[in-house]
Phi, psi and omega in degrees: 000327185296320180281337174294314178298319179295318177297319177294322177299317177299314181299316179290325176298310180296319179300320178299315181289332174295317177298314181298319177296319181297330181261359187299330182262359182279156171291150181278080180246195182295321178296315178302314180299320179294315179292324176298318177297320176300315178300318178296320179295318176299319177296322178294319177296321176304311181296319178300311181294321179296316180293327175295320178295329181293344175298329185245351183240148173286143179299324181295341176261314187295314185292312178299321178296316179298310183295315181295316179294323178297316180298311182299318181290322178297320178301313181293311183294322180294327176291320183285311186276326186245008180052035176285141183285134175249119178275162178304321180296328176294317178296317179297316179300316179295321178295320178295320178298312180298319177299318177298321176298316179300317178295319181292328185269006178270000000 
């Protein structure tokens, strides 16, 4: 359950930043405000889930795993949703992050 909560926290974290990226070029109107509020709400759920995961995980394991998984997922999602270019060095960096997570969680 502890890694499920952490995984959900990562998903909500990435979702919040996807919303923020999606509204970054918009004018600050009512739609922007509504979507910004959605991003904040997703971020709040992320914090709730992360703190729930900390009941069963050490911070020294949970935070690097959370941050690394968030980075790797943002790289992937940004390429898919926003057609951002991923260089070979980005893929290598994400793989190193995932490898580091595996080492930390053992």
